[in-house]
Phi, psi and omega in degrees: 000315180295322180295318180295317178297322179293323177297316177299318180297314183289328174296320177296318179296321179292327180292312184270350181255021182296325179202178186293332180289312178294324179295319177296317178299316178297320180294315180298316181296314183294311183295316181294322178296315179297320179292320178300312181298317181297316181292325177295319178296317178298323178294319178296327180278353180069035184266003174218153184219060179215137182292339184288335174293320177297319177299317180295316186287323190248351181238311184280304183299320175301325176296318177296320179300312180294321177301316178298318178298321180290328181292330183296304178295328177296320178296320178295318178295317180297319180296319182293323180290326184272349184302313180298326180285344183264015177089017181262019184291346178293337180265106186296333181292336181291341181265359178288149183295318182239145178290153178273131179243107184244105182286358172286343179269132182298323182294324178293318179297318180295318179297318178297320178296318178299313181298319181296312181297315180294326179296316178298314180298317181296318179296319178298315182293319179294318179297316181296313182291327177296314178297313180295325179295315178296317179297319181293320179292340177268001184278155176297322179302315181294313183296322191262336189240346181295306176266074194301309185294326182286313188265003183305313180299312182295320181292319178297315179295322180300317182296337181252020187256167176295342182253026185292348176256009177255130181295146180306317186293337181292333177261320185276340181238308181081183183284159175100149183287321185304314181286332175297312179297317181300318181293322180291324177293318178292333179293337179298317178296324179292325177297315180294321178298322178289316182296322183258010175056046180246010182284156183284147174231116355286170175298126185290145175228157359286166179293127180290142176055038176291143181298140181303146184299331181296338180268347184235287183303320186283001170293333178245316184267091183282109190296329180295345181262001174284115184203161176081183179249151180223141178277130178238128179249122179251120181254123174237164182237132180290155179268048177253180184298325184272357184051051188301125177287132180238131185245133172250130182243125180236142169260102186280127177271086187296316180072197181106182182074185183253004184284336178071039181272011180090181182107170187303303186284336179299329178272308191287338177241020179299124180294345179267002178227147173229125181256128180238141182218165175238133176255139181269352180225164184293329180276001177057041177261344178243115184240099185273348187216131179226139177233136178243122178250126181256159185297333180280004178096353180288133180234128180235131178250135176242125181241132180294137182295331178254036183304132181276353180251142177284162177305324179293319178293321177298322181294329182267347187289158178288133176257132181240136173283129183300132183235163178308321187290348178290333174256313178274060188278349176233059183288339184230310183273076188263121176246130187259158171275162185305314182293324178294316179296320179293318178302316181294316181296320178291318181296325181275355179080013179283341172235133182289112184283357175278354174288125184301134175057023184293328178296308181298315181296318181299316179298317181296315184287329177294319178292321181291326182293340181301322183259008183270147177292321179235099186297318183298314180293321181294318179297311182297318182296315184292318182293313181296318181297320181299311184285329176296319184280321188258334181221067184299321179294317179294324180300324180280322186274335183243035186299320182295320178295322178294316180293324177296322177295321178298317180296319180291322177299319178295321178296319177299319179297313183292338179276346187233344183236128181224089185303323183296332178256008179058035175259121181225187181301123176084009179298319183249109180292149178247120188271359176281126181083199184202020184270325184250333176228164183305317176049244182302325185289358173299328178244318184276077184228007182063007181255348175272112190242139177270173181293335179265012173091359177283153179235163172278114192295148176252011184298130180299326186292347177298322186252328184203158170254127183276119180259336177195147180231111175045059177251141179298317181222080182297129179303327183298326179290326176292321179295323180272358181058041176256127183258000000 
């Protein structure tokens, strides 16, 4: 048995050691295969926590492995071609086009067996690493942490978003092979931009040529099922000493379905209407032209009275069919403004709202930290100084609550401001609503007029009925038993 194994071993050595090219190929293949297996075992055991090991195990090393496999037959071919020039013309078989394979010879049988076994092992390893490589490239870890400095703002926002349990590829790529291939091809340019530090800061939005929402979002959010009215309570806090909570109550007319009872979605996703628009800026915040096409053939154009584009420019401009993402443009990568972030932190109890003026102070220090060299120190210094000077007794007795507020303020800053990527408060507009950014009012402003004098209405009742506006204790909430 030992003798037979040794014969197999030496036949293998003669096969890969014929010349320096085959030897190099054998070495690359063997070393990369062992490293792939070792890294996969370490990953299964959870002994590393870095995306770069995954890149090495499933993207780089498999490439080295395949390169080594290709070098082995290339080395054999190269040796056979150079043999006549190297003085081997005395051997007539060396000049034959194809090598002789005689299975009557034991060495040939052993070599064939070695090649067969190695081929099966190689195919298994290549198949496994190919599958793992594709799976790894589709992982949240790969999308969010490989290009850390580039994707840090988006990845941070994603982790705190309503879609934090949805994989990036499910929204950015969706099902099917064509868009998968398309995304990987476009990713090549992004790799080079990252490698040569030519990427934009901040990352421009909206994403160009994003897949239509019907192929991605609507895999879960079935638009025909959006229907009825829903009560929405918005809690904000006044910038007074008591940080008084103020509640706005809206009855949202969600709409949807095929009944045509009105509401937001009943118009914008109506299968009998198609809305087309032109944007005058890259962020699609200025919309000077809207066209509505109805199933009966009626076409209505609305042009903004203060349109920044000339008729000739409008004729040449890109026309886009209105999509869900035109309004829900920040469904996952949500960046908040200082007052919005403070309202949320106070409502969730992450900051003690019994601290005097904490809402007003928090907004001020968050805005000031934007231009500070060390945001953490600037936030802590300003908050401590405020309470030391204005509430010395409280500063001594409520020190832990003050320090907890400082930590949360710093966390709010780190979730929304990224100086290295030039992302600051308000960099990315949110088109849902109309209180902090134009949003709905990009079109619904009574300034878009058709040739027959109709306008795109700005009436509040189209989208919601206002039941209360910034009231400490709205009666409607008591009637509905909503706390």
